[in-house]
C-alpha positions in Angstrom: 245.8 -94.0 124.1 248.2 -92.5 121.5 251.8 -93.5 122.4 255.1 -92.0 121.2 257.8 -94.6 121.3 261.4 -93.4 121.6 264.2 -95.9 120.8 267.5 -94.3 122.2 270.6 -95.8 120.6 274.3 -94.9 120.7 274.2 -93.7 117.0 270.6 -92.6 116.5 267.4 -91.8 118.3 264.3 -93.2 116.5 260.7 -92.4 117.1 257.3 -93.6 116.0 253.8 -92.7 117.2 250.5 -94.5 117.2 248.9 -94.2 113.8 252.1 -93.4 112.0 253.8 -95.7 109.6 257.2 -94.2 109.0 259.7 -93.8 111.9 261.8 -90.6 112.2 265.4 -90.4 113.5 268.1 -88.0 114.6 271.7 -88.6 115.4 272.7 -89.2 119.0 276.3 -89.9 120.1 278.5 -89.2 123.1 277.4 -85.6 123.5 273.6 -86.3 123.7 272.3 -85.6 127.2 268.7 -86.4 128.2 267.6 -82.8 127.7 269.1 -82.8 124.2 267.3 -86.1 123.5 264.0 -84.7 124.6 264.5 -81.6 122.5 265.4 -83.6 119.5 262.4 -86.0 119.9 260.0 -83.1 120.2 261.4 -81.5 117.1 261.2 -84.8 115.2 257.6 -85.5 116.3 256.5 -82.1 115.0 252.7 -82.2 114.7 252.3 -85.9 115.8 249.8 -86.1 118.7 250.5 -88.4 121.6 249.2 -88.9 125.2 252.1 -90.9 126.6 255.7 -91.8 125.9 257.7 -95.1 126.0 261.5 -94.9 126.1 263.9 -97.7 125.3 267.1 -96.8 127.1 270.6 -98.4 126.3 271.4 -99.3 129.9 270.2 -100.7 133.2 266.6 -99.8 134.1 264.9 -101.0 137.3 261.3 -100.2 138.3 261.0 -97.8 135.3 264.0 -95.8 136.5 267.4 -95.4 134.9 270.0 -96.9 137.2 273.4 -96.2 135.4 274.7 -93.6 133.0 275.0 -94.9 129.4 278.3 -96.0 127.9 277.8 -94.3 124.5 275.9 -91.1 125.3 276.3 -87.9 127.4 275.8 -87.7 131.1 272.8 -86.8 133.3 270.4 -89.6 132.5 270.1 -91.0 136.1 267.4 -89.0 137.9 266.3 -87.0 134.9 262.6 -86.1 135.1 261.3 -87.3 131.7 257.6 -86.9 132.7 258.2 -83.2 133.4 260.3 -82.8 130.2 257.7 -84.3 127.9 254.7 -83.1 130.0 253.2 -86.6 129.4 253.3 -89.9 131.4 256.5 -91.7 130.6 257.5 -95.4 130.9 261.2 -96.4 130.5 262.5 -99.8 129.7 265.9 -101.2 128.7 266.2 -100.9 124.9 267.0 -104.5 124.3 264.2 -105.6 126.6 261.8 -103.4 124.6 262.8 -104.9 121.3 262.6 -108.4 122.9 259.1 -107.6 124.1 258.1 -106.6 120.6 259.8 -109.8 119.2 258.1 -112.2 121.6 256.0 -115.1 120.3 256.2 -118.0 122.8 258.1 -119.9 125.5 261.5 -118.6 126.4 263.0 -116.0 124.0 266.7 -115.0 124.0 267.2 -111.6 122.4 270.6 -110.3 121.4 271.0 -106.8 119.9 274.0 -106.1 117.7 274.3 -102.3 117.7 276.7 -99.8 118.9 277.1 -102.1 121.9 275.5 -105.5 122.7 272.0 -105.6 124.1 270.5 -108.7 125.7 267.2 -109.8 127.2 265.2 -112.8 128.0 261.4 -113.2 127.7 260.2 -116.1 129.8 256.5 -117.0 129.3 255.8 -113.3 128.6 257.9 -111.8 131.4 260.8 -109.6 130.2 264.2 -110.0 132.0 266.8 -107.5 130.9 270.4 -108.7 131.0 273.8 -107.0 130.9 275.7 -109.8 129.1 277.7 -107.1 127.1 279.9 -106.5 130.1 280.7 -110.1 131.0 284.4 -111.0 130.5 285.2 -112.5 127.1 288.8 -113.2 126.0 290.8 -110.1 126.6 287.8 -107.8 127.2 284.1 -108.1 127.3 281.4 -109.5 125.0 280.7 -105.9 123.8 284.4 -105.6 122.9 284.1 -108.5 120.4 280.5 -108.3 119.3 279.8 -104.5 119.3 280.2 -102.0 116.5 283.8 -101.1 117.4 284.7 -104.8 117.0 283.1 -104.9 113.6 285.2 -102.0 112.5 288.4 -103.1 114.1 288.3 -106.9 113.3 286.5 -106.8 110.0 283.2 -108.5 109.1 284.4 -112.1 108.7 286.2 -112.3 112.1 283.5 -110.3 113.8 280.9 -112.8 112.5 282.9 -115.7 114.0 282.8 -114.0 117.4 279.0 -113.4 117.0 278.4 -117.0 116.2 280.6 -118.3 119.1 279.2 -115.8 121.6 275.6 -116.6 120.6 276.3 -120.4 120.9 277.6 -120.0 124.4 274.6 -117.9 125.5 272.2 -120.5 124.0 274.0 -123.3 125.9 273.5 -121.3 129.1 269.9 -120.3 128.6 268.4 -123.1 126.5 265.7 -120.9 124.9 262.8 -121.9 122.7 263.4 -119.0 120.3 266.5 -116.8 119.6 266.3 -113.4 117.9 269.3 -111.5 116.7 268.4 -107.9 116.3 270.0 -104.5 116.3 271.3 -102.4 113.4 274.2 -104.7 112.6 272.3 -107.9 112.1 272.2 -107.0 108.5 276.0 -107.3 108.4 275.9 -111.0 109.1 276.3 -113.1 106.0 274.2 -115.8 107.7 272.5 -116.0 111.0 273.8 -118.4 113.8 272.1 -121.7 113.7 268.6 -121.7 115.3 268.3 -118.0 115.2 265.9 -115.6 113.4 266.5 -112.1 112.4 265.0 -109.3 114.4 264.0 -105.9 113.2 264.4 -102.5 114.8 260.7 -102.0 114.2 260.1 -104.6 117.0 261.3 -101.9 119.4 258.3 -99.8 118.5 256.0 -102.8 118.9 257.5 -103.3 122.3 256.9 -99.7 123.3 253.3 -99.9 122.3 252.8 -103.1 124.2 254.4 -101.6 127.3 251.5 -99.1 127.5 248.9 -101.6 126.3 249.8 -103.8 129.2 249.9 -100.9 131.7 246.4 -99.8 130.5 245.0 -103.3 131.1 246.6 -103.3 134.6 249.0 -106.2 134.0 252.6 -105.8 135.0 254.2 -103.5 132.4 256.7 -106.1 131.1 254.2 -109.0 130.7 252.5 -109.9 127.4 250.2 -112.6 126.1 251.8 -115.2 123.9 251.4 -114.3 120.2 250.2 -116.5 117.4 252.9 -117.1 114.7 251.9 -115.4 111.5 
């Protein structure tokens, strides 16, 4: 099966298809509706051929359905018929969960995505558990207010990094994971990673999207994967 993976972010939409090596991207932002996203993806894909679509969505997804409107995009995502719009079978997963799925190696993985907002997910023995840690209260706001892209711009890199280190430490204490991945576009802004963490890569989101359909094709639950050997 040839799969088109779509990673929807608050700043860009990125795509990659089976057999392709170089992702393509287009700007997103607060005016991007799902219809505009589909149109942008089709234009980006061009002559790429694909049989199915995997979408990583920046918000809560349950049973493959979008449950809440995104914080950093336009409206109309809840209830939108992506299968009809793409004229292909579509599976949807939280974007942080999809990147966590692509990052997974063993045991319990905690994934934190430093992007426009703050993505978070657990993978426990291969089962992906999306989490909305970004909107938990933190100081005078939420975790997203201190670890997201707006905080980086407002506070400056040095102070932002201290909050990232502190917030990550608190989450590790609560979850006690075997592995911690810090991903998202802003991981490269960290001078050093928090102790015990490894750097993610946005390319893992594409790996997660391909795995989503591989698992569906083999009749396992869509968010379950086999443990991977460490390279």
